[in-house]
TORKOL-4160 file (C-alpha; in steps of 0.2 Angstrom, whole numbers, padded with zeros to 4 digits, m for minus):
461
<pt num="1" X="m0201" Y="m0026" Z="m0078"/>
<pt num="2" X="m0200" Y="m0044" Z="m0072"/>
<pt num="3" X="m0211" Y="m0039" Z="m0052"/>
<pt num="4" X="m0230" Y="m0039" Z="m0057"/>
<pt num="5" X="m0241" Y="m0025" Z="m0044"/>
<pt num="6" X="m0254" Y="m0033" Z="m0035"/>
<pt num="7" X="m0264" Y="m0029" Z="m0018"/>
<pt num="8" X="m0260" Y="m0041" Z="m0008"/>
<pt num="9" X="m0252" Y="m0059" Z="m0005"/>
<pt num="10" X="m0261" Y="m0071" Z="m0018"/>
<pt num="11" X="m0271" Y="m0088" Z="m0016"/>
<pt num="12" X="m0273" Y="m0086" Z="m0033"/>
<pt num="13" X="m0266" Y="m0080" Z="m0051"/>
<pt num="14" X="m0276" Y="m0081" Z="m0066"/>
<pt num="15" X="m0269" Y="m0077" Z="m0085"/>
<pt num="16" X="m0267" Y="m0083" Z="m0103"/>
<pt num="17" X="m0257" Y="m0100" Z="m0104"/>
<pt num="18" X="m0240" Y="m0089" Z="m0110"/>
<pt num="19" X="m0242" Y="m0077" Z="m0095"/>
<pt num="20" X="m0249" Y="m0092" Z="m0083"/>
<pt num="21" X="m0233" Y="m0103" Z="m0086"/>
<pt num="22" X="m0221" Y="m0087" Z="m0084"/>
<pt num="23" X="m0228" Y="m0082" Z="m0069"/>
<pt num="24" X="m0220" Y="m0088" Z="m0051"/>
<pt num="25" X="m0224" Y="m0082" Z="m0031"/>
<pt num="26" X="m0209" Y="m0077" Z="m0023"/>
<pt num="27" X="m0213" Y="m0088" Z="m0004"/>
<pt num="28" X="m0202" Y="m0076" Z="0005"/>
<pt num="29" X="m0215" Y="m0060" Z="0004"/>
<pt num="30" X="m0227" Y="m0066" Z="m0009"/>
<pt num="31" X="m0223" Y="m0056" Z="m0023"/>
<pt num="32" X="m0225" Y="m0060" Z="m0042"/>
<pt num="33" X="m0214" Y="m0064" Z="m0052"/>
<pt num="34" X="m0209" Y="m0067" Z="m0071"/>
<pt num="35" X="m0198" Y="m0078" Z="m0075"/>
<pt num="36" X="m0187" Y="m0078" Z="m0090"/>
<pt num="37" X="m0199" Y="m0061" Z="m0097"/>
<pt num="38" X="m0205" Y="m0046" Z="m0094"/>
<pt num="39" X="m0221" Y="m0036" Z="m0092"/>
<pt num="40" X="m0227" Y="m0026" Z="m0108"/>
<pt num="41" X="m0241" Y="m0015" Z="m0110"/>
<pt num="42" X="m0260" Y="m0022" Z="m0112"/>
<pt num="43" X="m0252" Y="m0039" Z="m0102"/>
<pt num="44" X="m0268" Y="m0042" Z="m0090"/>
<pt num="45" X="m0268" Y="m0056" Z="m0077"/>
<pt num="46" X="m0279" Y="m0059" Z="m0059"/>
<pt num="47" X="m0275" Y="m0059" Z="m0044"/>
<pt num="48" X="m0286" Y="m0067" Z="m0027"/>
<pt num="49" X="m0280" Y="m0062" Z="m0010"/>
<pt num="50" X="m0288" Y="m0063" Z="0008"/>
<pt num="51" X="m0283" Y="m0049" Z="0017"/>
<pt num="52" X="m0284" Y="m0051" Z="0035"/>
<pt num="53" X="m0289" Y="m0039" Z="0049"/>
<pt num="54" X="m0280" Y="m0038" Z="0064"/>
<pt num="55" X="m0290" Y="m0044" Z="0078"/>
<pt num="56" X="m0288" Y="m0030" Z="0089"/>
<pt num="57" X="m0295" Y="m0038" Z="0106"/>
<pt num="58" X="m0282" Y="m0051" Z="0103"/>
<pt num="59" X="m0269" Y="m0039" Z="0100"/>
<pt num="60" X="m0271" Y="m0030" Z="0115"/>
<pt num="61" X="m0268" Y="m0045" Z="0130"/>
<pt num="62" X="m0252" Y="m0048" Z="0135"/>
<pt num="63" X="m0244" Y="m0064" Z="0136"/>
<pt num="64" X="m0250" Y="m0066" Z="0153"/>
<pt num="65" X="m0269" Y="m0064" Z="0146"/>
<pt num="66" X="m0270" Y="m0047" Z="0155"/>
<pt num="67" X="m0273" Y="m0029" Z="0146"/>
<pt num="68" X="m0256" Y="m0024" Z="0136"/>
<pt num="69" X="m0248" Y="m0009" Z="0142"/>
<pt num="70" X="m0255" Y="0005" Z="0133"/>
<pt num="71" X="m0274" Y="m0003" Z="0134"/>
<pt num="72" X="m0272" Y="m0007" Z="0150"/>
<pt num="73" X="m0268" Y="0013" Z="0152"/>
<pt num="74" X="m0281" Y="0017" Z="0141"/>
<pt num="75" X="m0294" Y="0009" Z="0152"/>
<pt num="76" X="m0295" Y="0024" Z="0165"/>
<pt num="77" X="m0303" Y="0033" Z="0154"/>
<pt num="78" X="m0309" Y="0023" Z="0137"/>
<pt num="79" X="m0317" Y="0008" Z="0132"/>
<pt num="80" X="m0303" Y="m0006" Z="0129"/>
<pt num="81" X="m0309" Y="m0024" Z="0122"/>
<pt num="82" X="m0309" Y="m0036" Z="0135"/>
<pt num="83" X="m0292" Y="m0047" Z="0133"/>
<pt num="84" X="m0293" Y="m0063" Z="0121"/>
<pt num="85" X="m0281" Y="m0076" Z="0123"/>
<pt num="86" X="m0278" Y="m0085" Z="0107"/>
<pt num="87" X="m0265" Y="m0099" Z="0103"/>
<pt num="88" X="m0248" Y="m0091" Z="0095"/>
<pt num="89" X="m0245" Y="m0095" Z="0075"/>
<pt num="90" X="m0232" Y="m0106" Z="0069"/>
<pt num="91" X="m0217" Y="m0097" Z="0066"/>
<pt num="92" X="m0210" Y="m0095" Z="0050"/>
<pt num="93" X="m0194" Y="m0108" Z="0047"/>
<pt num="94" X="m0184" Y="m0093" Z="0045"/>
<pt num="95" X="m0189" Y="m0081" Z="0055"/>
<pt num="96" X="m0174" Y="m0079" Z="0065"/>
<pt num="97" X="m0165" Y="m0070" Z="0048"/>
<pt num="98" X="m0178" Y="m0057" Z="0054"/>
<pt num="99" X="m0169" Y="m0053" Z="0066"/>
<pt num="100" X="m0151" Y="m0049" Z="0058"/>
<pt num="101" X="m0143" Y="m0033" Z="0061"/>
<pt num="102" X="m0124" Y="m0026" Z="0053"/>
<pt num="103" X="m0113" Y="m0030" Z="0069"/>
<pt num="104" X="m0105" Y="m0012" Z="0065"/>
<pt num="105" X="m0124" Y="m0003" Z="0071"/>
<pt num="106" X="m0123" Y="0010" Z="0081"/>
<pt num="107" X="m0129" Y="0007" Z="0099"/>
<pt num="108" X="m0138" Y="0024" Z="0097"/>
<pt num="109" X="m0149" Y="0015" Z="0088"/>
<pt num="110" X="m0155" Y="0004" Z="0100"/>
<pt num="111" X="m0154" Y="0014" Z="0113"/>
<pt num="112" X="m0167" Y="0028" Z="0102"/>
<pt num="113" X="m0178" Y="0011" Z="0099"/>
<pt num="114" X="m0179" Y="0008" Z="0117"/>
<pt num="115" X="m0183" Y="0026" Z="0122"/>
<pt num="116" X="m0197" Y="0028" Z="0109"/>
<pt num="117" X="m0208" Y="0010" Z="0116"/>
<pt num="118" X="m0200" Y="0010" Z="0136"/>
<pt num="119" X="m0213" Y="0000" Z="0144"/>
<pt num="120" X="m0223" Y="m0009" Z="0129"/>
<pt num="121" X="m0222" Y="m0026" Z="0130"/>
<pt num="122" X="m0231" Y="m0033" Z="0115"/>
<pt num="123" X="m0224" Y="m0032" Z="0097"/>
<pt num="124" X="m0240" Y="m0022" Z="0091"/>
<pt num="125" X="m0238" Y="m0010" Z="0103"/>
<pt num="126" X="m0219" Y="m0007" Z="0099"/>
<pt num="127" X="m0223" Y="m0007" Z="0081"/>
<pt num="128" X="m0237" Y="0007" Z="0082"/>
<pt num="129" X="m0223" Y="0016" Z="0094"/>
<pt num="130" X="m0213" Y="0016" Z="0081"/>
<pt num="131" X="m0225" Y="0021" Z="0065"/>
<pt num="132" X="m0232" Y="0034" Z="0077"/>
<pt num="133" X="m0215" Y="0042" Z="0080"/>
<pt num="134" X="m0210" Y="0042" Z="0063"/>
<pt num="135" X="m0227" Y="0050" Z="0058"/>
<pt num="136" X="m0222" Y="0066" Z="0070"/>
<pt num="137" X="m0219" Y="0083" Z="0066"/>
<pt num="138" X="m0201" Y="0076" Z="0070"/>
<pt num="139" X="m0199" Y="0069" Z="0054"/>
<pt num="140" X="m0205" Y="0073" Z="0035"/>
<pt num="141" X="m0205" Y="0067" Z="0018"/>
<pt num="142" X="m0195" Y="0071" Z="0003"/>
<pt num="143" X="m0190" Y="0061" Z="m0013"/>
<pt num="144" X="m0176" Y="0074" Z="m0016"/>
<pt num="145" X="m0163" Y="0066" Z="m0003"/>
<pt num="146" X="m0147" Y="0058" Z="m0007"/>
<pt num="147" X="m0150" Y="0036" Z="m0005"/>
<pt num="148" X="m0138" Y="0032" Z="0010"/>
<pt num="149" X="m0138" Y="0012" Z="0015"/>
<pt num="150" X="m0123" Y="0010" Z="0026"/>
<pt num="151" X="m0124" Y="0006" Z="0045"/>
<pt num="152" X="m0118" Y="0023" Z="0050"/>
<pt num="153" X="m0130" Y="0032" Z="0039"/>
<pt num="154" X="m0144" Y="0026" Z="0046"/>
<pt num="155" X="m0138" Y="0031" Z="0064"/>
<pt num="156" X="m0132" Y="0048" Z="0058"/>
<pt num="157" X="m0150" Y="0051" Z="0050"/>
<pt num="158" X="m0158" Y="0047" Z="0065"/>
<pt num="159" X="m0148" Y="0052" Z="0077"/>
<pt num="160" X="m0137" Y="0069" Z="0071"/>
<pt num="161" X="m0148" Y="0085" Z="0069"/>
<pt num="162" X="m0133" Y="0093" Z="0060"/>
<pt num="163" X="m0129" Y="0080" Z="0048"/>
<pt num="164" X="m0139" Y="0083" Z="0031"/>
<pt num="165" X="m0158" Y="0076" Z="0027"/>
<pt num="166" X="m0159" Y="0075" Z="0046"/>
<pt num="167" X="m0176" Y="0065" Z="0048"/>
<pt num="168" X="m0182" Y="0070" Z="0031"/>
<pt num="169" X="m0182" Y="0055" Z="0018"/>
<pt num="170" X="m0194" Y="0045" Z="0008"/>
<pt num="171" X="m0204" Y="0028" Z="0009"/>
<pt num="172" X="m0186" Y="0018" Z="0009"/>
<pt num="173" X="m0177" Y="0027" Z="0021"/>
<pt num="174" X="m0191" Y="0025" Z="0033"/>
<pt num="175" X="m0197" Y="0010" Z="0033"/>
<pt num="176" X="m0177" Y="0005" Z="0034"/>
<pt num="177" X="m0174" Y="0013" Z="0050"/>
<pt num="178" X="m0189" Y="0007" Z="0057"/>
<pt num="179" X="m0187" Y="m0011" Z="0053"/>
<pt num="180" X="m0171" Y="m0011" Z="0062"/>
<pt num="181" X="m0175" Y="m0002" Z="0077"/>
<pt num="182" X="m0188" Y="m0015" Z="0078"/>
<pt num="183" X="m0176" Y="m0026" Z="0076"/>
<pt num="184" X="m0163" Y="m0021" Z="0090"/>
<pt num="185" X="m0179" Y="m0025" Z="0103"/>
<pt num="186" X="m0180" Y="m0042" Z="0096"/>
<pt num="187" X="m0196" Y="m0039" Z="0085"/>
<pt num="188" X="m0192" Y="m0049" Z="0068"/>
<pt num="189" X="m0197" Y="m0034" Z="0052"/>
<pt num="190" X="m0194" Y="m0034" Z="0034"/>
<pt num="191" X="m0195" Y="m0022" Z="0021"/>
<pt num="192" X="m0211" Y="m0023" Z="0009"/>
<pt num="193" X="m0209" Y="m0015" Z="m0008"/>
<pt num="194" X="m0225" Y="m0015" Z="m0017"/>
<pt num="195" X="m0237" Y="0001" Z="m0023"/>
<pt num="196" X="m0250" Y="0013" Z="m0013"/>
<pt num="197" X="m0268" Y="0008" Z="m0016"/>
<pt num="198" X="m0269" Y="0021" Z="m0034"/>
<pt num="199" X="m0283" Y="0031" Z="m0039"/>
<pt num="200" X="m0301" Y="0025" Z="m0044"/>
<pt num="201" X="m0303" Y="0023" Z="m0065"/>
<pt num="202" X="m0314" Y="0036" Z="m0073"/>
<pt num="203" X="m0324" Y="0026" Z="m0080"/>
<pt num="204" X="m0326" Y="0005" Z="m0074"/>
<pt num="205" X="m0332" Y="0005" Z="m0057"/>
<pt num="206" X="m0320" Y="m0007" Z="m0044"/>
<pt num="207" X="m0306" Y="m0002" Z="m0055"/>
<pt num="208" X="m0290" Y="0006" Z="m0049"/>
<pt num="209" X="m0275" Y="0015" Z="m0057"/>
<pt num="210" X="m0258" Y="0010" Z="m0051"/>
<pt num="211" X="m0244" Y="0021" Z="m0059"/>
<pt num="212" X="m0228" Y="0021" Z="m0056"/>
<pt num="213" X="m0227" Y="0035" Z="m0043"/>
<pt num="214" X="m0237" Y="0023" Z="m0032"/>
<pt num="215" X="m0223" Y="0013" Z="m0031"/>
<pt num="216" X="m0219" Y="0014" Z="m0011"/>
<pt num="217" X="m0209" Y="0003" Z="0001"/>
<pt num="218" X="m0219" Y="m0001" Z="0022"/>
<pt num="219" X="m0211" Y="m0013" Z="0033"/>
<pt num="220" X="m0220" Y="m0031" Z="0042"/>
<pt num="221" X="m0218" Y="m0034" Z="0060"/>
<pt num="222" X="m0221" Y="m0054" Z="0065"/>
<pt num="223" X="m0234" Y="m0054" Z="0078"/>
<pt num="224" X="m0235" Y="m0072" Z="0087"/>
<pt num="225" X="m0256" Y="m0074" Z="0086"/>
<pt num="226" X="m0258" Y="m0064" Z="0069"/>
<pt num="227" X="m0244" Y="m0066" Z="0058"/>
<pt num="228" X="m0234" Y="m0053" Z="0046"/>
<pt num="229" X="m0244" Y="m0037" Z="0051"/>
<pt num="230" X="m0240" Y="m0020" Z="0039"/>
<pt num="231" X="m0237" Y="m0006" Z="0049"/>
<pt num="232" X="m0229" Y="0009" Z="0036"/>
<pt num="233" X="m0218" Y="0024" Z="0044"/>
<pt num="234" X="m0218" Y="0038" Z="0029"/>
<pt num="235" X="m0225" Y="0051" Z="0035"/>
<pt num="236" X="m0234" Y="0057" Z="0020"/>
<pt num="237" X="m0246" Y="0071" Z="0024"/>
<pt num="238" X="m0258" Y="0066" Z="0009"/>
<pt num="239" X="m0262" Y="0050" Z="0020"/>
<pt num="240" X="m0262" Y="0041" Z="0003"/>
<pt num="241" X="m0256" Y="0023" Z="0013"/>
<pt num="242" X="m0267" Y="0022" Z="0029"/>
<pt num="243" X="m0256" Y="0020" Z="0045"/>
<pt num="244" X="m0257" Y="0006" Z="0059"/>
<pt num="245" X="m0261" Y="0016" Z="0072"/>
<pt num="246" X="m0276" Y="0025" Z="0063"/>
<pt num="247" X="m0283" Y="0006" Z="0059"/>
<pt num="248" X="m0283" Y="0003" Z="0076"/>
<pt num="249" X="m0292" Y="0019" Z="0081"/>
<pt num="250" X="m0304" Y="0018" Z="0068"/>
<pt num="251" X="m0310" Y="0003" Z="0078"/>
<pt num="252" X="m0308" Y="0009" Z="0095"/>
<pt num="253" X="m0316" Y="0024" Z="0095"/>
<pt num="254" X="m0300" Y="0035" Z="0103"/>
<pt num="255" X="m0283" Y="0038" Z="0099"/>
<pt num="256" X="m0275" Y="0027" Z="0105"/>
<pt num="257" X="m0257" Y="0034" Z="0101"/>
<pt num="258" X="m0261" Y="0047" Z="0116"/>
<pt num="259" X="m0259" Y="0031" Z="0128"/>
<pt num="260" X="m0243" Y="0024" Z="0120"/>
<pt num="261" X="m0230" Y="0033" Z="0134"/>
<pt num="262" X="m0236" Y="0022" Z="0146"/>
<pt num="263" X="m0228" Y="0027" Z="0163"/>
<pt num="264" X="m0216" Y="0015" Z="0171"/>
<pt num="265" X="m0222" Y="0003" Z="0185"/>
<pt num="266" X="m0220" Y="0012" Z="0203"/>
<pt num="267" X="m0207" Y="0002" Z="0211"/>
<pt num="268" X="m0212" Y="m0008" Z="0228"/>
<pt num="269" X="m0204" Y="0001" Z="0242"/>
<pt num="270" X="m0190" Y="m0007" Z="0250"/>
<pt num="271" X="m0195" Y="m0018" Z="0264"/>
<pt num="272" X="m0213" Y="m0018" Z="0261"/>
<pt num="273" X="m0225" Y="m0033" Z="0261"/>
<pt num="274" X="m0232" Y="m0039" Z="0245"/>
<pt num="275" X="m0252" Y="m0034" Z="0244"/>
<pt num="276" X="m0252" Y="m0054" Z="0238"/>
<pt num="277" X="m0242" Y="m0058" Z="0255"/>
<pt num="278" X="m0253" Y="m0066" Z="0270"/>
<pt num="279" X="m0252" Y="m0056" Z="0282"/>
<pt num="280" X="m0250" Y="m0067" Z="0302"/>
<pt num="281" X="m0253" Y="m0057" Z="0317"/>
<pt num="282" X="m0236" Y="m0055" Z="0328"/>
<pt num="283" X="m0246" Y="m0066" Z="0341"/>
<pt num="284" X="m0250" Y="m0079" Z="0334"/>
<pt num="285" X="m0227" Y="m0085" Z="0331"/>
<pt num="286" X="m0223" Y="m0097" Z="0342"/>
<pt num="287" X="m0210" Y="m0087" Z="0357"/>
<pt num="288" X="m0193" Y="m0090" Z="0353"/>
<pt num="289" X="m0190" Y="m0099" Z="0371"/>
<pt num="290" X="m0199" Y="m0113" Z="0381"/>
<pt num="291" X="m0205" Y="m0105" Z="0398"/>
<pt num="292" X="m0213" Y="m0109" Z="0410"/>
<pt num="293" X="m0229" Y="m0111" Z="0402"/>
<pt num="294" X="m0243" Y="m0117" Z="0416"/>
<pt num="295" X="m0229" Y="m0122" Z="0428"/>
<pt num="296" X="m0235" Y="m0111" Z="0442"/>
<pt num="297" X="m0220" Y="m0115" Z="0451"/>
<pt num="298" X="m0211" Y="m0098" Z="0445"/>
<pt num="299" X="m0195" Y="m0106" Z="0441"/>
<pt num="300" X="m0195" Y="m0093" Z="0424"/>
<pt num="301" X="m0183" Y="m0101" Z="0408"/>
<pt num="302" X="m0165" Y="m0102" Z="0407"/>
<pt num="303" X="m0157" Y="m0095" Z="0392"/>
<pt num="304" X="m0144" Y="m0113" Z="0385"/>
<pt num="305" X="m0129" Y="m0114" Z="0384"/>
<pt num="306" X="m0129" Y="m0117" Z="0366"/>
<pt num="307" X="m0135" Y="m0101" Z="0365"/>
<pt num="308" X="m0122" Y="m0091" Z="0374"/>
<pt num="309" X="m0109" Y="m0100" Z="0365"/>
<pt num="310" X="m0115" Y="m0097" Z="0346"/>
<pt num="311" X="m0123" Y="m0079" Z="0350"/>
<pt num="312" X="m0105" Y="m0069" Z="0345"/>
<pt num="313" X="m0104" Y="m0078" Z="0329"/>
<pt num="314" X="m0124" Y="m0076" Z="0323"/>
<pt num="315" X="m0120" Y="m0058" Z="0329"/>
<pt num="316" X="m0107" Y="m0055" Z="0318"/>
<pt num="317" X="m0114" Y="m0062" Z="0303"/>
<pt num="318" X="m0130" Y="m0053" Z="0306"/>
<pt num="319" X="m0117" Y="m0037" Z="0305"/>
<pt num="320" X="m0110" Y="m0042" Z="0289"/>
<pt num="321" X="m0126" Y="m0047" Z="0280"/>
<pt num="322" X="m0134" Y="m0031" Z="0286"/>
<pt num="323" X="m0119" Y="m0019" Z="0277"/>
<pt num="324" X="m0122" Y="m0029" Z="0262"/>
<pt num="325" X="m0132" Y="m0014" Z="0254"/>
<pt num="326" X="m0120" Y="m0002" Z="0261"/>
<pt num="327" X="m0105" Y="m0012" Z="0251"/>
<pt num="328" X="m0115" Y="m0014" Z="0236"/>
<pt num="329" X="m0121" Y="0005" Z="0235"/>
<pt num="330" X="m0103" Y="0011" Z="0237"/>
<pt num="331" X="m0098" Y="0000" Z="0225"/>
<pt num="332" X="m0110" Y="0006" Z="0213"/>
<pt num="333" X="m0106" Y="0023" Z="0216"/>
<pt num="334" X="m0091" Y="0020" Z="0211"/>
<pt num="335" X="m0095" Y="0013" Z="0195"/>
<pt num="336" X="m0104" Y="0026" Z="0192"/>
<pt num="337" X="m0092" Y="0038" Z="0193"/>
<pt num="338" X="m0081" Y="0027" Z="0183"/>
<pt num="339" X="m0094" Y="0027" Z="0167"/>
<pt num="340" X="m0098" Y="0046" Z="0169"/>
<pt num="341" X="m0078" Y="0047" Z="0166"/>
<pt num="342" X="m0080" Y="0034" Z="0149"/>
<pt num="343" X="m0075" Y="0017" Z="0157"/>
<pt num="344" X="m0090" Y="0008" Z="0151"/>
<pt num="345" X="m0083" Y="m0008" Z="0160"/>
<pt num="346" X="m0091" Y="0000" Z="0177"/>
<pt num="347" X="m0107" Y="m0001" Z="0169"/>
<pt num="348" X="m0104" Y="m0019" Z="0161"/>
<pt num="349" X="m0097" Y="m0024" Z="0181"/>
<pt num="350" X="m0113" Y="m0018" Z="0189"/>
<pt num="351" X="m0125" Y="m0027" Z="0178"/>
<pt num="352" X="m0116" Y="m0044" Z="0179"/>
<pt num="353" X="m0114" Y="m0041" Z="0200"/>
<pt num="354" X="m0134" Y="m0039" Z="0199"/>
<pt num="355" X="m0137" Y="m0054" Z="0189"/>
<pt num="356" X="m0124" Y="m0063" Z="0202"/>
<pt num="357" X="m0134" Y="m0060" Z="0215"/>
<pt num="358" X="m0152" Y="m0063" Z="0207"/>
<pt num="359" X="m0145" Y="m0083" Z="0208"/>
<pt num="360" X="m0140" Y="m0081" Z="0186"/>
<pt num="361" X="m0121" Y="m0081" Z="0189"/>
<pt num="362" X="m0115" Y="m0079" Z="0168"/>
<pt num="363" X="m0104" Y="m0092" Z="0161"/>
<pt num="364" X="m0087" Y="m0085" Z="0156"/>
<pt num="365" X="m0088" Y="m0093" Z="0140"/>
<pt num="366" X="m0104" Y="m0082" Z="0136"/>
<pt num="367" X="m0099" Y="m0065" Z="0123"/>
<pt num="368" X="m0105" Y="m0051" Z="0129"/>
<pt num="369" X="m0119" Y="m0052" Z="0114"/>
<pt num="370" X="m0125" Y="m0069" Z="0119"/>
<pt num="371" X="m0126" Y="m0066" Z="0139"/>
<pt num="372" X="m0138" Y="m0048" Z="0133"/>
<pt num="373" X="m0149" Y="m0060" Z="0121"/>
<pt num="374" X="m0150" Y="m0073" Z="0135"/>
<pt num="375" X="m0155" Y="m0057" Z="0148"/>
<pt num="376" X="m0165" Y="m0046" Z="0139"/>
<pt num="377" X="m0166" Y="m0035" Z="0123"/>
<pt num="378" X="m0164" Y="m0020" Z="0134"/>
<pt num="379" X="m0145" Y="m0025" Z="0137"/>
<pt num="380" X="m0141" Y="m0024" Z="0119"/>
<pt num="381" X="m0135" Y="m0006" Z="0116"/>
<pt num="382" X="m0124" Y="m0010" Z="0133"/>
<pt num="383" X="m0116" Y="m0028" Z="0127"/>
<pt num="384" X="m0113" Y="m0017" Z="0111"/>
<pt num="385" X="m0104" Y="m0002" Z="0117"/>
<pt num="386" X="m0095" Y="m0014" Z="0130"/>
<pt num="387" X="m0088" Y="m0024" Z="0114"/>
<pt num="388" X="m0085" Y="m0006" Z="0105"/>
<pt num="389" X="m0073" Y="m0001" Z="0121"/>
<pt num="390" X="m0066" Y="m0019" Z="0126"/>
<pt num="391" X="m0059" Y="m0024" Z="0105"/>
<pt num="392" X="m0061" Y="m0005" Z="0099"/>
<pt num="393" X="m0046" Y="0004" Z="0095"/>
<pt num="394" X="m0040" Y="0016" Z="0107"/>
<pt num="395" X="m0052" Y="0033" Z="0109"/>
<pt num="396" X="m0068" Y="0023" Z="0101"/>
<pt num="397" X="m0079" Y="0027" Z="0114"/>
<pt num="398" X="m0086" Y="0045" Z="0113"/>
<pt num="399" X="m0102" Y="0053" Z="0123"/>
<pt num="400" X="m0117" Y="0047" Z="0116"/>
<pt num="401" X="m0107" Y="0029" Z="0119"/>
<pt num="402" X="m0109" Y="0034" Z="0138"/>
<pt num="403" X="m0125" Y="0040" Z="0136"/>
<pt num="404" X="m0130" Y="0021" Z="0126"/>
<pt num="405" X="m0123" Y="0013" Z="0139"/>
<pt num="406" X="m0130" Y="0023" Z="0156"/>
<pt num="407" X="m0147" Y="0021" Z="0146"/>
<pt num="408" X="m0145" Y="0004" Z="0143"/>
<pt num="409" X="m0139" Y="m0002" Z="0161"/>
<pt num="410" X="m0155" Y="0007" Z="0168"/>
<pt num="411" X="m0166" Y="0000" Z="0156"/>
<pt num="412" X="m0160" Y="m0018" Z="0162"/>
<pt num="413" X="m0160" Y="m0015" Z="0178"/>
<pt num="414" X="m0182" Y="m0011" Z="0178"/>
<pt num="415" X="m0183" Y="m0027" Z="0166"/>
<pt num="416" X="m0173" Y="m0037" Z="0181"/>
<pt num="417" X="m0186" Y="m0027" Z="0192"/>
<pt num="418" X="m0201" Y="m0033" Z="0185"/>
<pt num="419" X="m0193" Y="m0052" Z="0180"/>
<pt num="420" X="m0191" Y="m0056" Z="0200"/>
<pt num="421" X="m0201" Y="m0056" Z="0215"/>
<pt num="422" X="m0201" Y="m0043" Z="0230"/>
<pt num="423" X="m0192" Y="m0058" Z="0239"/>
<pt num="424" X="m0179" Y="m0062" Z="0226"/>
<pt num="425" X="m0174" Y="m0043" Z="0225"/>
<pt num="426" X="m0175" Y="m0043" Z="0244"/>
<pt num="427" X="m0162" Y="m0059" Z="0245"/>
<pt num="428" X="m0152" Y="m0051" Z="0232"/>
<pt num="429" X="m0150" Y="m0036" Z="0242"/>
<pt num="430" X="m0141" Y="m0045" Z="0256"/>
<pt num="431" X="m0134" Y="m0060" Z="0245"/>
<pt num="432" X="m0115" Y="m0057" Z="0246"/>
<pt num="433" X="m0111" Y="m0068" Z="0231"/>
<pt num="434" X="m0105" Y="m0054" Z="0218"/>
<pt num="435" X="m0094" Y="m0046" Z="0235"/>
<pt num="436" X="m0083" Y="m0062" Z="0237"/>
<pt num="437" X="m0069" Y="m0064" Z="0226"/>
<pt num="438" X="m0069" Y="m0077" Z="0212"/>
<pt num="439" X="m0059" Y="m0089" Z="0219"/>
<pt num="440" X="m0066" Y="m0087" Z="0238"/>
<pt num="441" X="m0085" Y="m0089" Z="0231"/>
<pt num="442" X="m0077" Y="m0103" Z="0221"/>
<pt num="443" X="m0073" Y="m0113" Z="0237"/>
<pt num="444" X="m0086" Y="m0108" Z="0247"/>
<pt num="445" X="m0097" Y="m0117" Z="0234"/>
<pt num="446" X="m0107" Y="m0099" Z="0229"/>
<pt num="447" X="m0108" Y="m0105" Z="0209"/>
<pt num="448" X="m0114" Y="m0125" Z="0214"/>
<pt num="449" X="m0127" Y="m0115" Z="0226"/>
<pt num="450" X="m0133" Y="m0105" Z="0212"/>
<pt num="451" X="m0137" Y="m0122" Z="0203"/>
<pt num="452" X="m0120" Y="m0121" Z="0192"/>
<pt num="453" X="m0104" Y="m0127" Z="0189"/>
<pt num="454" X="m0087" Y="m0118" Z="0189"/>
<pt num="455" X="m0091" Y="m0114" Z="0171"/>
<pt num="456" X="m0104" Y="m0106" Z="0175"/>
<pt num="457" X="m0117" Y="m0123" Z="0165"/>
<pt num="458" X="m0132" Y="m0129" Z="0171"/>
<pt num="459" X="m0129" Y="m0142" Z="0182"/>
<pt num="460" X="m0144" Y="m0155" Z="0175"/>
<pt num="461" X="m0155" Y="m0152" Z="0191"/>
């Protein structure tokens, strides 16, 4: 063949002159190729590589400098590393290509990926969760299954319990499935073809024998602080290729997989005060009207005339503002009934209104996919199903699409909740922007008030 095996991306390659002139290192993945030649029996060459070992303390650190969710969850019972913040590595110039997905990918694949990685925030923990899921008893290893490479084959293999070979496959099936699921979560991924470690030579020390049957496929995910890190989702019971979560457990001394099912953060009760907000005693607030003060003349105080004039209007405005939560609750309830009946546009309208009230009014020129990418990856399945319902043929929406849209809607709401402060969320509840018709809203300047002009683009302030 024209492909030479090696243990890791080479730093140096040594061979005789003729072989050295033919060997090329492919920059995309570090594979060794023979240019215009084939390997032959008895051919020898030497590869020197520096194999990096991921730093657990760095990988346990979230973007805010604290512990990432799984490690923070584990910290209540285990000793975990102190978070270590290091600069992100320079991204490869072609990193975006490792997020490409087929346009006809079933949205259920993204929904399943989101379910398996719920509440995890780092690429490392997402990789661990997907890898450990494929290693669970739900999946089996077999080399006697039919190959399938189209997007619908992947969705059926992952999601349809009645499909032949459901959850049963060989290394390429598992590597492809994990790589696609990672990309739906905006984690760059690539499938790597290579060999498992082989077996020790019976007579020569530090020599292993690698045969055809050692051919293997696994996944590499891009971790901003570590570069490309290997994950192997193939559930081979012989553990011939060690899993990444298994290596993490060896270093930590406990099973990190037990803490990947991170509970959702508890929502802050409506009307409560953030524990970080300063508490001001009531008596320190100034009185609303000037009184007699220290004047003992007994004159008391009188209500100014402007208060009497404006009080009805102020009261009316307060009633309108107070009614906003009720109106929005009623609108959302009707939309959820429409969604249950198969109207995917109801879910899309709900999230658009929520963004509008939070001050993130979408541009009418933005496509559903572009909007989802700009908001959160949790919104991508909803955008895909919404596009299918609007632009697809009649009858294109099936029960699983409704479930996907509902799950994506709920997860997007949760992400928006964690991204905005309590004050912003309370203001959004009472803000009438989404309730007011578009024409009246433009006339009243609501869009300008949100820092956007009529076509939704930034005004540059």
